[in-house]
C-alpha positions as CSV (number, residue, x, y, z in Angstrom):
1,M,162.2,175.3,57.8
2,H,164.0,175.7,54.5
3,T,162.4,178.2,52.0
4,A,161.8,175.5,49.4
5,D,160.1,173.3,52.0
6,R,157.9,176.1,53.2
7,R,156.9,177.0,49.7
8,S,155.9,173.4,49.1
9,A,153.9,173.3,52.3
10,V,152.1,176.6,51.3
11,D,151.3,175.2,47.9
12,A,149.9,172.0,49.4
13,V,147.7,173.9,51.9
14,M,146.3,176.2,49.1
15,D,145.6,173.2,46.9
16,T,144.0,171.3,49.7
17,V,141.7,174.3,50.6
18,A,140.7,174.6,46.9
19,T,139.9,170.8,46.8
20,A,137.9,171.0,50.0
21,A,135.9,174.1,48.9
22,P,133.3,172.2,46.8
23,Q,133.0,169.6,49.5
24,I,132.3,172.3,52.1
25,R,129.8,174.0,49.9
26,Q,127.9,170.7,49.2
27,G,128.2,169.7,52.8
28,L,126.1,172.7,53.9
29,V,123.0,170.9,52.7
30,G,121.3,169.4,55.7
31,R,123.6,171.1,58.2
32,R,121.9,174.5,58.7
33,T,120.7,173.7,62.2
34,K,122.5,174.8,65.4
35,V,124.2,172.2,67.6
36,D,124.2,172.3,71.4
37,E,127.8,173.5,71.5
38,E,129.7,176.9,71.6
39,N,133.0,177.7,69.9
40,P,135.7,179.3,72.1
41,S,134.3,182.8,71.4
42,G,131.0,181.8,73.0
43,E,129.0,181.6,69.7
44,T,126.6,178.8,69.2
45,Q,127.9,176.6,66.4
46,A,126.0,175.3,63.4
47,A,126.3,171.7,62.3
48,A,128.1,173.0,59.2
49,D,130.7,174.8,61.4
50,V,131.7,171.6,63.1
51,W,131.6,169.6,59.9
52,A,133.8,172.1,57.9
53,D,136.3,172.3,60.7
54,K,136.7,168.5,60.9
55,L,137.0,168.2,57.1
56,L,139.8,170.8,57.0
57,E,141.5,169.5,60.0
58,N,141.8,166.0,58.5
59,A,143.0,167.3,55.2
60,I,145.5,170.0,56.4
61,T,147.1,168.0,59.2
62,A,147.9,165.2,56.7
63,I,150.1,167.6,54.7
64,D,153.8,167.1,55.1
65,G,155.3,170.4,56.3
66,V,152.3,171.5,58.4
67,G,153.2,171.6,62.1
68,Q,150.0,173.1,63.6
69,Y,146.3,173.4,62.8
70,A,144.1,175.9,64.6
71,S,140.5,176.8,64.1
72,E,138.1,179.4,65.3
73,E,135.8,176.5,66.1
74,R,138.1,174.7,68.6
75,E,139.8,175.7,71.8
76,D,143.2,174.1,71.3
77,I,145.9,173.9,68.7
78,V,146.3,170.5,66.9
79,E,150.0,169.6,66.9
80,C,150.7,167.5,63.8
81,G,154.4,167.6,63.0
82,E,157.0,170.2,62.0
83,G,156.5,173.1,59.7
84,V,154.1,176.0,59.0
85,S,151.1,176.8,61.3
86,V,147.7,177.0,59.7
87,A,144.9,179.1,61.2
88,V,141.5,178.6,59.8
89,D,138.0,180.1,60.0
90,P,136.2,177.1,58.4
91,L,132.9,178.8,57.8
92,D,132.9,182.6,58.0
93,G,129.4,184.0,58.3
94,S,127.6,180.8,59.2
95,S,124.7,182.8,60.6
96,N,123.9,183.3,56.9
97,L,123.1,179.6,56.6
98,R,119.5,180.2,57.7
99,P,118.7,182.8,55.1
100,N,120.9,181.0,52.5
101,A,123.3,183.9,51.9
102,A,127.0,184.1,51.0
103,M,129.7,182.6,53.3
104,G,133.4,181.9,53.2
105,T,136.5,180.2,54.5
106,I,139.6,182.0,55.7
107,V,143.1,180.6,55.9
108,G,146.3,182.1,57.3
109,I,149.7,180.3,57.0
110,Y,152.3,181.4,59.5
111,E,156.0,180.4,59.7
112,Q,156.0,180.5,63.5
113,P,154.0,178.6,66.2
114,L,150.6,180.1,67.0
115,P,149.6,182.6,68.2
116,A,151.8,184.3,65.7
117,K,152.5,187.9,64.6
118,G,151.5,189.5,61.3
119,E,155.1,189.5,60.3
120,D,155.1,185.7,60.6
121,L,152.3,185.3,58.0
122,V,153.6,183.9,54.7
123,A,150.3,183.5,52.8
124,A,146.6,184.0,53.3
125,A,143.5,183.2,51.3
126,Y,139.7,183.4,51.5
127,V,137.2,181.3,49.7
128,L,133.8,182.9,48.9
129,Y,130.8,180.7,48.5
130,G,128.7,183.0,46.3
131,P,126.9,182.3,43.1
132,I,130.4,181.1,42.0
133,T,133.0,179.7,44.3
134,T,136.1,181.8,44.2
135,M,139.4,181.8,46.1
136,T,141.5,184.9,46.6
137,V,145.1,184.2,47.5
138,A,147.8,186.6,48.7
139,R,151.5,185.4,48.7
140,D,154.8,186.6,47.3
141,D,153.6,190.2,47.2
142,T,150.7,189.7,44.9
143,V,147.0,188.9,45.1
144,T,145.3,186.4,42.7
145,E,141.6,185.5,42.3
146,Y,140.7,182.0,41.1
147,E,137.4,180.4,40.2
148,I,137.0,176.9,41.7
149,S,135.3,174.1,39.8
150,D,135.5,170.4,40.9
151,G,138.3,171.4,43.2
152,E,140.5,172.8,40.5
153,R,141.5,176.5,40.4
154,S,141.6,178.7,37.3
155,V,142.9,182.2,37.3
156,V,140.4,185.0,37.0
157,R,142.5,188.1,38.0
158,E,146.1,188.5,38.7
159,D,148.1,191.3,40.5
160,I,144.9,192.6,42.1
161,V,145.0,196.2,43.3
162,L,142.1,198.0,45.0
163,P,140.5,200.5,42.7
164,D,141.6,204.1,43.2
165,D,138.1,205.4,43.3
166,P,136.3,203.7,46.2
167,V,132.6,202.8,45.8
168,V,131.3,200.6,48.7
169,Y,131.3,200.4,52.5
170,G,130.0,197.9,55.0
171,F,130.1,198.3,58.8
172,G,129.3,195.6,61.4
173,G,127.7,195.8,64.8
174,R,124.5,197.5,65.9
175,V,124.5,201.3,65.4
176,P,123.5,202.1,69.0
177,D,126.5,200.0,70.1
178,W,129.0,202.1,68.0
179,P,131.3,204.5,69.9
180,G,130.5,208.1,69.1
181,D,133.7,208.8,67.2
182,F,133.2,205.8,64.9
183,E,129.5,206.7,64.4
184,A,130.6,210.3,63.3
185,Y,133.0,208.8,60.8
186,A,130.3,206.4,59.5
187,R,127.9,209.2,58.9
188,E,130.5,210.9,56.7
189,I,131.2,207.7,54.8
190,E,127.5,206.9,54.2
191,D,127.1,210.2,52.3
192,E,130.0,209.3,50.0
193,L,129.8,205.5,49.3
194,K,127.2,202.8,48.6
195,L,126.2,200.4,51.4
196,R,127.1,196.8,50.8
197,Y,126.8,194.6,53.9
198,G,125.8,191.0,53.8
199,G,126.5,189.6,57.3
200,A,129.6,187.5,56.3
201,M,132.9,189.3,56.4
202,I,134.3,187.6,53.4
203,S,131.4,188.7,51.2
204,D,131.8,192.3,52.4
205,V,135.6,192.2,52.0
206,N,135.3,190.9,48.5
207,Q,133.1,193.9,47.6
208,V,135.9,196.1,48.8
209,V,138.5,194.1,46.8
210,T,136.3,194.4,43.7
211,Y,135.0,198.0,43.9
212,G,137.2,199.7,46.4
213,G,136.0,201.2,49.7
214,I,136.0,200.2,53.3
215,F,134.8,197.4,55.6
216,A,134.8,197.6,59.3
217,Y,133.8,195.6,62.3
218,P,134.7,198.3,64.9
219,A,135.2,198.3,68.6
220,L,131.7,198.4,70.3
221,E,130.5,199.9,73.5
222,S,129.6,196.3,74.6
223,A,132.8,194.8,73.1
224,P,135.8,197.2,73.2
225,N,138.0,194.7,71.4
226,G,135.5,194.1,68.6
227,K,134.1,190.7,67.6
228,L,136.5,189.4,65.0
229,R,139.5,187.2,65.8
230,L,143.0,188.5,65.2
231,Q,144.7,185.2,64.3
232,F,141.9,183.8,62.1
233,E,140.4,186.9,60.5
234,G,142.2,190.1,61.3
235,I,145.8,189.3,60.3
236,P,144.9,187.2,57.2
237,I,142.4,189.7,55.8
238,G,144.7,192.6,56.7
239,Y,147.5,190.9,54.8
240,I,145.4,190.3,51.7
241,I,144.2,193.9,51.6
242,E,147.6,195.4,52.3
243,T,149.2,193.2,49.6
244,A,146.5,194.6,47.2
245,G,147.6,198.1,47.9
246,G,145.1,198.9,50.6
247,A,145.4,199.4,54.3
248,S,144.3,197.7,57.5
249,S,143.9,199.0,61.0
250,D,142.7,198.1,64.5
251,G,141.9,201.8,64.8
252,D,145.4,202.9,65.6
253,R,147.9,200.7,63.6
254,S,148.0,198.0,61.0
255,L,146.4,194.7,61.9
256,L,149.7,193.1,61.0
257,A,151.4,195.1,63.8
258,V,149.0,194.0,66.6
259,E,150.8,191.9,69.2
260,P,149.0,188.5,69.6
261,T,148.6,187.5,73.3
262,E,146.3,184.5,72.9
263,L,144.9,182.3,70.1
264,H,141.3,183.5,70.2
265,Q,142.1,187.2,70.8
266,R,139.6,189.6,69.4
267,V,140.4,192.8,67.5
268,P,138.6,195.7,65.9
269,V,139.0,195.3,62.1
270,H,139.0,198.1,59.5
271,I,140.2,197.4,56.0
272,G,140.0,199.3,52.7
273,N,141.5,202.0,50.6
274,E,144.4,203.7,52.3
275,A,142.9,207.2,52.3
276,L,139.8,205.9,54.0
277,I,141.7,204.1,56.7
278,E,143.9,207.2,57.3
279,R,140.7,209.2,57.8
280,L,139.3,206.6,60.1
281,E,142.4,206.5,62.3
282,A,142.3,210.3,62.5
283,A,138.7,210.3,63.5
284,L,139.0,207.7,66.3
285,T,140.0,209.3,69.6
């Protein structure tokens, strides 16, 4: 795919996601109940998960220059032409529907067929449905935050870099399920930083982007590969954080260096300020 055509496709995907964001947010009303279905990861889906996935599928597969659409909410890849491959988590943190807390949407755009490597990612973004709907985009070696109103984006911050002095941390999983080496690291961090954990990765990641710090959903005793998905969450979020001057890790190496073996592959996810991630990797045995 020619560079100009790829850039045009990436532009169109980002514009489409921005346009869809208010529709997804409004569509949450009346769709907070669970449906009698599971996604490929074995998680019970909310009606909003299914609805957001279908909305994004219809919009993104209609873009000229998109060759594949894949979602955390469906087993198979949708083949739709030639061009970039788009991997989406339509509604990150949908368990927050019940308490009406923050959620998000994650998008990764790859120049190779899925499952694809971190080096094949050309752009990534997340939408945060907080008090304000925002969209944070990493492409062309820079990170930009936008506010979204009526489907239109307006720049809030450009050339985002994680603050040098980290402030917050948020760790997923049940504490009794943490491996001993990660728990020891966590005990050090909780004496240094402020806890910010909201149950939706995007909300917690955005705290790190804003204030500096670390977010992790580590390997667990019950789930040695963690709970988050490499293609839909790990690589895109790792790319955004690394582009903003931070670091990502599966506990041993950058998330962008993890070899994908299957579409719904899980991976431990640790992202944040570089010094904190280096300490984490040294602590894990």
